[in-house]
C-alpha positions, 0 to 999 in steps of 0.5 A: 499500500502507498502512503503520503505525508500528512503535511501534504494534505493538512496545513496544521499537522499538530492540530490534525494529530490531536484530532486523531487522538480524539478519534481513537478514543471515540472508536475504541469506545465503539469496540465495547459498545458493539461487543455488548450489543452483540453479546445481548443478541446471543441469548435472543437468537438462542431462545428463538432458534431452540424453541420450535414454536418460536421457529414456526411463528417468528421467522421475521423476528429471527431475521431481524435479530440476525440483522441486529447482531450483524449491525453490532458486530460491524460497529465493534469491527469499525472501532477496531479497524479505525482506531488501528488506522488512526494509531498508525497515522499518529505514530508514522505521520503517514496516510494510507492511499486508498481507492473506493475498491480498497474500502470495499475490502474492509469487513466492517463496512460490508457488515455495516451495509448488510445490517443497515439495509437488512433491518429496516427492510424487515421492519417494513415487512413486519408492519406490512404483515400486521396490516394484512393480519388486521385488514385481511385476517382470512387471507393472512392465516391461510398464507402465513407460512409460505408468505413468511419464508418468501418475505425473508428471502425477499429481504435477503435478495434486497440486500444482496442486490443493493450491496452488489450494485454498490460493489460494481460502482466501486469497481468502476471508480477504482482509479480514484482516491478517497479518505484513508479511513473509508466509509459508506460515501467514500467506498460507494459514492455519495449517491449510494450513501444517500440511498442507504440513508433513505432506506433507513429513514423510510424503512423504520418510519414506514414500519412504525406508521404501519404498525401504528395504523394496525394498532389503531384499527385493533383498538377501535374496530375489533371485539375483545377476542380479536383485540387481544389476539392481535395486540399480543404481537402488535405491542412489541412490533410497535415498540421496536419500530418506534425505538428504530425510528427515534434512534436510527431514522431521525439521526439518519435524516439529519445526516441526509440533510448534511448539505444544509447542516454540515457541523450538526450532521458531523456531530450526529453522525458520531452519535449515530453509531451509539444509537444504532447499537443501542437500538440493535441491542434493545429487542431482547428486553422488549420481548422480555417485557412484552411477550409472556411466552418469551419470558417463560422460555427464559425462566425455563432455560435459567431454571434448567441451568440452575437444576430447578423446575418451572416453579424454581424448586429443585427438579424431581428427577434431580432430587430422586437422583440425589436421594438414590445416590444417598441411599446407596451410600447408606446401604454400603455403610450398613453392609460394611458394618455387618461384615 
C-alpha cells in the first residue's frame, strides 16, 4: 500500500494529530459498545432458534435479530479497524492512499451495509404483515407460512442486490482516491450513501406507521377476542419500530440533510453509531417485557441451568437422583458394618 505524509494534505499537522487522538478514543469506545450489543443478541437468537413454536411463528423476528447482531458486530469491527488506522497514522505521520475498491475489502464496512439495509427492510415487512393480519385476517392465516419464508427471502435478495450494485460502482471508480479511513460515501459514492440513508429513514418510519395504523384499527374496531389476539404481537412490533425511528431514522435524516447542516450532521454522525448499537441491542428487553411466552422460555432455560423446575424448586428427577445416590451410600455403609 502507498502512503503520503500528513503535511501534504493538512496545513496544521499538530492540530490534525490531536484530532486523531480524539478519534482513537471515540472508535475504541465503539469496540465495547458493539461487543455488549452483540452479546445481548446471542441469548435472543438462542431462545428463538431452540424453541420450535418460535421458529414456526417468528421467522421475521429471527431475521431481524440476525440483522441486529450483524449491525453490532460491524460497529465493534469499525472501532477496531479505525482506531488501529488512526494509531498508525499518529505514530508514522503517514496517511494510507486508498481507492473506493480498497474500502470495499474492509469487513466492517460490508457488515455495516448488510445490517443497515436488512433491518429496515425487515421492519417494513413486519409492518405490512400486521396490516394484512388486521385488514385481511382470513388470507393472512391461510398464507402465513409460505408468505413468511418468501418475505425473508425477499429481504435477503434486496440486501444482496443493493450491495452488489454498490460494489460494481466501487469497481468502476477504483482509480480514484478517497479518505484513508473509508466509509459508506467514500467506498460507494455519495449517491449510494444517500440511498442507504433513505432506506433507513423510510424503512423504520414506514414500519412504525404501518404498525401504528394496525394498532389503531385493532383498538377501535375489533371485539375483545380479536383485539387480544392481535395486540399480543402488535405491542412489541410497535415498540421495536418506534425505537428504531427515534434512534436510527432521525439521526439518519439529519445526516441526509448534511448539505444544509454540515456541522450538526458531523456531531450526529458520531452519535449515530451509539444509537444504532443501542437500538440493535434493545429487542431482547422488549420481548422480555411484552411477550409472556418469551419470559416463560427464559425462565425455563435459567431454571434448567440451575437444576430447578419451572416453579424454581429442585426438579424431582434431580432430587430422586440425589436421594438414590444417598441411599446407596447408606446401604454400603450398613453392609460394611455387618461384615
